[in-house]
C-alpha positions as CSV (number, residue, x, y, z in Angstrom):
1,X,212.2,52.0,35.7
2,X,209.3,49.7,34.5
3,X,207.9,49.5,38.0
4,X,208.0,53.3,38.4
5,X,206.4,53.8,35.0
6,X,203.6,51.4,36.1
7,X,203.0,53.3,39.3
8,X,202.9,56.6,37.3
9,X,200.4,55.2,34.8
10,X,198.2,54.0,37.7
11,X,198.3,57.4,39.4
12,X,197.3,59.1,36.1
13,X,194.4,56.7,35.6
14,X,193.3,57.3,39.2
15,X,193.6,61.0,39.2
16,X,191.8,61.5,36.0
17,X,188.4,60.0,37.1
18,X,188.9,61.1,40.7
19,X,189.4,64.7,39.9
20,X,186.7,64.9,37.3
21,X,184.4,63.2,39.6
22,X,185.0,65.8,42.3
23,X,184.5,68.6,39.9
24,X,180.9,67.2,39.1
25,X,180.1,66.1,42.7
26,X,177.7,68.9,43.3
27,X,175.6,68.1,40.3
28,X,175.7,64.3,40.4
29,X,174.6,64.3,44.1
30,X,171.2,65.7,43.1
31,X,170.9,64.5,39.5
32,X,172.4,61.3,38.3
33,X,170.8,60.9,35.0
34,X,172.7,62.7,32.3
35,X,171.2,65.1,29.6
36,X,171.7,62.5,26.9
37,X,169.6,60.0,28.8
38,X,172.5,58.0,30.1
39,X,172.9,57.3,33.8
40,X,176.7,57.5,33.9
41,X,178.7,60.6,33.1
42,X,182.0,60.7,31.2
43,X,183.7,60.6,34.7
44,X,181.8,57.4,35.7
45,X,182.9,55.9,32.3
46,X,186.5,56.9,32.8
47,X,186.5,55.2,36.1
48,X,185.0,52.0,34.6
49,X,187.6,52.0,31.8
50,X,190.4,52.3,34.3
51,X,189.0,49.4,36.3
52,X,188.5,47.2,33.3
53,X,192.2,47.7,32.3
54,X,193.3,46.6,35.7
55,X,190.9,43.6,35.6
56,X,192.1,42.6,32.1
57,X,195.8,42.7,33.2
58,X,195.8,41.7,36.9
59,X,192.7,39.6,37.5
60,X,191.1,37.8,34.6
61,X,194.4,36.1,33.3
62,X,194.5,34.3,36.7
63,X,190.8,33.6,37.5
64,X,190.8,30.0,36.2
65,X,193.9,29.1,38.2
66,X,192.4,30.7,41.3
67,X,189.1,28.9,40.8
68,X,191.0,25.5,40.7
69,X,193.1,26.4,43.7
70,X,189.9,27.5,45.6
71,X,191.6,30.7,46.7
72,X,193.2,33.9,45.3
73,X,195.9,36.1,46.7
74,X,193.8,38.7,48.3
75,X,196.4,41.0,49.8
76,X,198.2,41.1,46.4
77,X,195.0,41.9,44.4
78,X,193.6,44.4,47.0
79,X,196.8,46.3,47.1
80,X,196.8,46.9,43.4
81,X,193.2,48.0,43.7
82,X,194.0,50.2,46.6
83,X,197.0,51.8,44.8
84,X,194.7,52.7,41.9
85,X,192.1,54.2,44.3
86,X,189.4,51.8,43.8
87,X,188.8,50.7,47.5
88,X,187.5,54.0,48.9
89,X,185.7,55.7,46.1
90,X,182.9,57.1,48.3
91,X,184.9,57.0,51.6
92,X,186.3,60.2,53.3
93,X,189.1,62.0,51.7
94,X,190.9,62.5,55.1
95,X,191.3,58.7,55.4
96,X,192.5,58.0,51.9
97,X,189.2,57.8,50.0
98,X,188.0,59.8,47.0
99,X,184.9,61.3,48.6
100,X,182.8,60.9,45.6
101,X,179.0,60.2,45.8
102,X,177.7,56.7,45.7
103,X,176.9,56.6,42.0
104,X,180.6,56.2,41.4
105,X,180.8,53.3,43.7
106,X,177.8,51.8,41.7
107,X,179.7,52.4,38.4
108,X,182.7,50.7,40.0
109,X,180.6,47.7,41.0
110,X,179.0,47.3,37.6
111,X,182.4,47.3,35.9
112,X,183.7,44.8,38.5
113,X,181.2,42.4,37.1
114,X,183.5,42.0,34.1
115,X,185.7,39.6,36.3
116,X,185.2,36.2,34.9
117,X,183.8,34.7,38.1
118,X,181.6,35.8,41.0
119,X,184.0,35.1,43.8
120,X,186.6,37.8,43.4
121,X,184.1,40.7,42.9
122,X,182.3,39.4,46.0
123,X,185.4,39.5,48.1
124,X,186.4,42.9,46.8
125,X,183.0,44.4,47.7
126,X,183.1,43.0,51.2
127,X,186.1,45.4,51.6
128,X,184.4,48.3,50.0
129,X,180.6,48.2,50.8
130,X,179.8,45.5,53.3
131,X,182.3,45.7,56.2
132,X,183.2,49.4,56.2
133,X,180.2,51.6,55.6
134,X,179.4,51.8,59.3
135,X,183.0,52.5,60.3
136,X,183.3,55.3,57.7
137,X,180.0,56.9,59.0
138,X,180.0,56.4,62.7
139,X,183.5,55.3,63.7
140,X,185.8,57.3,65.9
141,X,188.8,59.1,64.4
142,X,191.0,56.4,66.2
143,X,189.1,53.6,64.5
144,X,189.1,55.3,61.1
145,X,192.8,55.8,61.3
146,X,193.6,52.4,62.6
147,X,191.2,50.3,60.5
148,X,189.6,52.3,57.6
149,X,192.7,54.0,56.2
150,X,194.7,50.8,55.7
151,X,191.6,49.1,54.3
152,X,191.2,51.8,51.7
153,X,194.8,51.6,50.8
154,X,194.6,47.8,50.3
155,X,197.2,47.2,53.0
156,X,194.8,44.9,55.0
157,X,191.8,42.6,54.2
158,X,188.6,42.9,56.2
159,X,185.6,40.5,56.7
160,X,182.2,41.0,58.1
161,X,181.1,38.9,61.1
162,X,177.3,38.8,61.4
163,X,175.8,35.4,60.5
164,X,175.9,32.5,62.8
165,X,174.8,28.8,62.6
166,X,171.4,29.7,64.1
167,X,171.1,33.2,62.9
168,X,171.6,33.9,59.2
169,X,168.7,36.1,57.9
170,X,167.6,36.5,61.5
171,X,170.3,39.0,62.6
172,X,168.5,39.8,65.9
173,X,168.9,36.3,66.9
174,X,172.8,36.2,67.0
175,X,174.3,34.8,70.3
176,X,177.9,35.9,70.1
177,X,178.7,38.0,73.2
178,X,181.1,40.8,74.0
179,X,181.0,41.4,77.8
180,X,182.7,44.3,79.7
181,X,185.8,43.7,81.6
182,X,187.2,46.9,82.8
183,X,188.2,48.8,79.6
184,X,188.0,45.7,77.5
185,X,185.5,43.4,75.9
186,X,185.6,39.6,76.3
187,X,184.2,37.9,73.1
188,X,182.8,34.3,73.0
189,X,180.8,32.7,70.3
190,X,181.1,31.9,66.7
191,X,180.4,33.2,63.2
192,X,179.5,31.3,60.1
193,X,179.8,31.7,56.3
194,X,182.4,34.6,56.6
195,X,183.6,35.7,53.2
196,X,187.3,36.6,53.3
197,X,187.5,35.0,56.8
198,X,190.5,32.9,56.2
199,X,192.9,35.8,55.0
200,X,191.2,38.7,56.8
201,X,193.3,41.0,59.0
202,X,190.4,42.3,60.9
203,X,186.7,41.8,61.2
204,X,183.7,44.1,61.6
205,X,182.0,42.0,64.2
206,X,178.4,42.2,65.4
207,X,178.0,41.0,69.0
208,X,175.7,41.3,72.0
209,X,177.3,43.8,74.3
210,X,174.5,43.7,76.9
211,X,171.2,41.9,77.8
212,X,167.8,43.2,77.0
213,X,165.9,44.0,73.8
214,X,167.4,42.3,70.8
215,X,167.5,45.4,68.7
216,X,169.2,47.6,71.2
217,X,171.8,45.3,72.8
218,X,174.2,44.8,69.9
219,X,177.4,46.6,68.9
220,X,179.7,46.6,65.8
221,X,183.3,46.0,66.9
222,X,186.5,46.4,65.0
223,X,188.4,43.0,65.8
224,X,191.9,42.3,64.7
225,X,191.9,38.7,63.5
226,X,195.4,37.9,65.0
227,X,193.9,38.4,68.6
228,X,194.4,35.3,70.7
229,X,191.4,33.1,71.1
230,X,190.3,33.3,67.4
231,X,190.2,30.0,65.5
232,X,188.8,29.3,62.0
233,X,188.0,26.4,59.7
234,X,187.5,26.7,55.9
235,X,184.0,25.9,54.5
236,X,183.9,24.3,51.0
237,X,181.1,25.6,48.8
238,X,179.3,24.5,45.6
239,X,180.4,27.9,44.0
240,X,182.4,31.0,44.5
241,X,185.3,28.7,44.6
242,X,188.2,31.3,44.7
243,X,186.7,33.1,47.6
244,X,187.6,31.4,50.9
245,X,184.8,31.2,53.3
246,X,185.2,30.5,57.1
247,X,183.5,29.3,60.2
248,X,185.2,31.4,63.0
249,X,185.2,30.6,66.8
250,X,185.9,33.1,69.6
251,X,187.1,31.8,73.0
252,X,187.6,34.5,75.5
253,X,188.9,37.0,72.9
254,X,190.0,40.3,74.6
255,X,189.7,43.5,72.6
256,X,189.6,47.2,73.8
257,X,186.1,48.6,74.3
258,X,187.1,51.7,72.3
259,X,187.0,49.5,69.3
260,X,183.2,49.7,69.3
261,X,182.0,51.5,66.2
262,X,179.8,54.5,67.1
263,X,177.4,54.2,70.0
264,X,177.2,51.0,72.1
265,X,174.0,49.3,71.6
266,X,173.3,50.6,68.1
267,X,175.0,47.8,66.3
268,X,171.8,46.3,64.9
269,X,170.8,49.7,63.4
270,X,174.2,50.3,61.9
271,X,174.2,46.8,60.5
272,X,170.8,47.3,58.8
273,X,172.3,50.5,57.2
274,X,175.2,48.5,56.0
275,X,172.9,45.9,54.5
276,X,171.4,48.5,52.2
277,X,174.7,49.2,50.5
278,X,175.5,45.5,50.5
279,X,172.3,44.6,48.8
280,X,172.5,47.5,46.3
281,X,176.0,46.6,45.3
282,X,175.3,42.8,45.1
283,X,172.4,43.5,42.8
284,X,174.5,45.7,40.6
285,X,177.3,43.1,40.5
286,X,174.9,40.7,38.7
287,X,174.3,43.0,35.7
288,X,177.5,42.4,33.8
289,X,177.7,38.6,34.3
290,X,174.0,38.1,33.3
291,X,174.7,40.2,30.2
292,X,177.7,38.1,29.3
293,X,175.8,34.9,30.1
294,X,173.3,35.7,27.4
295,X,175.7,37.1,24.8
296,X,178.0,34.0,25.2
297,X,175.0,31.7,24.8
298,X,173.8,33.7,21.7
299,X,177.3,33.1,20.2
300,X,177.4,29.4,21.1
301,X,173.8,28.7,20.0
302,X,174.4,30.3,16.6
303,X,177.2,27.9,16.0
304,X,175.9,24.7,17.5
305,X,173.6,22.8,15.1
306,X,170.8,20.4,16.0
307,X,168.8,18.7,13.3
308,X,170.7,20.6,10.6
309,X,170.1,24.1,11.9
310,X,171.7,26.4,14.6
311,X,170.0,26.0,18.0
312,X,169.4,29.9,18.0
313,X,167.1,29.5,15.0
314,X,164.5,27.8,17.2
315,X,161.8,30.3,18.1
316,X,161.7,29.2,21.7
317,X,165.4,29.9,22.1
318,X,165.6,33.4,20.7
319,X,162.3,34.4,22.2
320,X,163.5,33.2,25.6
321,X,166.7,35.0,25.3
322,X,164.9,38.2,24.2
323,X,162.6,38.0,27.3
324,X,165.7,37.5,29.5
325,X,167.5,40.5,28.1
326,X,164.4,42.5,28.8
327,X,164.5,41.3,32.4
328,X,168.1,42.4,32.9
329,X,167.2,45.9,31.5
330,X,164.4,46.2,34.0
331,X,166.8,45.2,36.9
332,X,169.3,47.7,35.5
333,X,166.8,50.6,35.5
334,X,165.7,49.8,39.1
335,X,169.4,49.7,40.2
336,X,170.0,53.2,38.6
337,X,166.7,54.6,40.1
338,X,167.6,53.4,43.6
339,X,171.1,54.7,43.3
340,X,170.0,58.2,42.2
341,X,167.5,58.3,45.2
342,X,170.1,57.0,47.6
343,X,172.6,59.7,46.4
344,X,169.9,62.3,47.0
345,X,169.5,61.1,50.6
346,X,166.2,59.2,50.4
347,X,165.3,56.0,52.2
348,X,165.6,53.3,49.6
349,X,165.0,50.3,51.8
350,X,162.0,49.1,49.8
351,X,163.6,49.7,46.4
352,X,166.8,48.0,47.4
353,X,164.9,45.0,48.7
354,X,163.1,44.8,45.4
355,X,166.4,45.0,43.5
356,X,167.9,42.3,45.7
357,X,164.9,40.1,45.1
358,X,164.8,40.6,41.4
359,X,168.6,40.1,41.0
360,X,168.4,36.9,43.0
361,X,165.6,35.5,40.9
362,X,167.3,36.4,37.6
363,X,170.7,35.1,38.9
364,X,169.0,31.6,39.1
365,X,166.7,31.8,36.1
366,X,169.1,33.2,33.4
367,X,172.1,30.9,33.9
368,X,169.6,27.9,34.2
369,X,168.0,28.8,30.9
370,X,171.2,29.5,29.1
371,X,172.9,26.4,30.4
372,X,170.2,24.2,28.7
373,X,171.1,25.6,25.3
374,X,174.7,24.6,25.8
375,X,173.7,21.0,26.0
376,X,176.5,18.7,27.4
377,X,179.0,21.5,27.3
378,X,176.9,23.4,29.9
379,X,177.6,20.6,32.4
380,X,181.3,20.9,32.2
381,X,183.6,22.9,34.6
382,X,185.4,24.9,32.1
383,X,182.5,26.9,31.0
384,X,181.5,30.5,31.9
385,X,177.8,29.8,32.1
386,X,178.2,26.8,34.3
387,X,180.4,28.9,36.6
388,X,177.8,31.5,36.8
389,X,175.1,28.7,37.4
390,X,177.1,27.9,40.5
391,X,178.3,31.3,41.7
392,X,175.2,33.4,41.3
393,X,172.9,30.9,43.2
394,X,174.2,32.6,46.3
395,X,172.3,35.8,45.3
396,X,169.0,34.5,46.6
397,X,170.6,33.5,49.9
398,X,173.3,35.8,51.0
399,X,172.7,39.3,52.5
400,X,169.1,38.3,53.2
401,X,167.2,35.6,51.5
402,X,164.6,36.2,48.9
403,X,162.0,35.5,51.5
404,X,163.3,38.2,53.8
405,X,163.3,40.7,50.9
406,X,159.7,39.9,50.3
407,X,158.8,40.4,54.0
408,X,160.5,43.8,53.9
409,X,158.7,44.8,50.7
410,X,155.3,43.7,52.3
411,X,156.1,45.7,55.4
412,X,156.8,49.0,53.4
413,X,153.7,48.1,51.2
414,X,151.6,47.8,54.4
415,X,150.5,44.2,53.2
416,X,151.8,42.2,56.1
417,X,148.9,40.4,58.0
418,X,148.0,42.2,61.2
419,X,148.7,40.3,64.4
420,X,145.4,39.1,65.9
421,X,145.1,39.4,69.6
422,X,143.8,36.2,71.3
423,X,141.0,36.6,73.8
424,X,142.1,36.1,77.3
425,X,141.2,32.8,78.9
426,X,139.3,32.8,82.1
427,X,140.6,29.8,84.1
428,X,138.1,27.6,86.0
429,X,135.2,29.9,85.3
430,X,132.0,28.1,84.6
431,X,129.9,29.1,81.6
432,X,126.7,31.0,82.2
433,X,123.6,28.8,82.7
434,X,122.0,30.3,79.6
435,X,124.9,29.1,77.4
436,X,124.7,25.6,78.9
437,X,121.0,25.4,78.1
438,X,121.7,26.5,74.5
439,X,124.3,24.0,74.2
440,X,122.0,21.2,75.5
441,X,119.2,22.3,73.2
442,X,121.5,22.1,70.2
């Protein structure tokens, strides 16, 4: 009876925001800002309240234990999220999604930031916004039914296989191959730094399916992780402890060619499109943790006394925190603006790159500044701020390093240096006599 009641309550929570969201879909698609000046409507807020209830009961009570174990039960957690309708908010209704516009996914991501670590939200958004956008948009009905539907339901875990030891931010430089053999592909190579890679049931793999131009010879492939020839090792990290990261090797792995997502050879383009959602969501994920980083520091600094007065009373402390709060609100405004434009169908590559750059910089600056005000307590493991200091450092590296974001911004701003053509050399051609005379005279 208790289990049945729990399922009923979840379905009620799910259906309330899902149905309200569908009723307002037409308006929010073209206008995300509300009449009262707020970005989120009541439907968005209902979604966030439902998610936070699940986080408070099913995730946060166990985060400290998962961090110590350096893993969390992904299938169990993802199934609960899937049952509540949170893994396919903007995915097609015909495959189990809710079919809502992307502003609802952004609302989900911002609320997901209330998890008391960075690792679990990162693992969840790999499932929702990093490994599945291309499949949902370009995949065949067969691939959507076979891979997307169970992913949205939370029945399986997915990972994204792009980075390699010699090709992180340089996606065009990947060397993993998927060569034709009849109706199959034979995959050889390796992938590095793969979030969810240890527990994943399938991978969205980027591989070279032909020779030729680097941007036109790659394909995205749905690869079951129990296929013979796949091996992995776990990578230990300085942060994001409860999220397992893997190095994965492929040795003559055979997969049907029909598992290619969309058109063969367009994998690089599809992955660039996936990166836009990954970077947008990654930036939004930083908002709540950075807010909490400052609020918890304010609370601690108001109680901790140095030389007879609270640390917070020092002007340099409360001025610094005021400036950092302002920076967060600037990032939030940029996130909301980019989301509204993206929902309306605009190219937001430049804005998303700015978001990612700003989020990465603040993810380093804010925990570092706050940690200082905690003194010795900030250097301990059992501290939320020190956990953020470790976890959020990844933001400037993953999904495109800060330097890559700046290069993209420069490209769209037309400020990249123009390539200078070198003059052609004329081999074994003597200089004109007049030039020799001038040289001699000089």
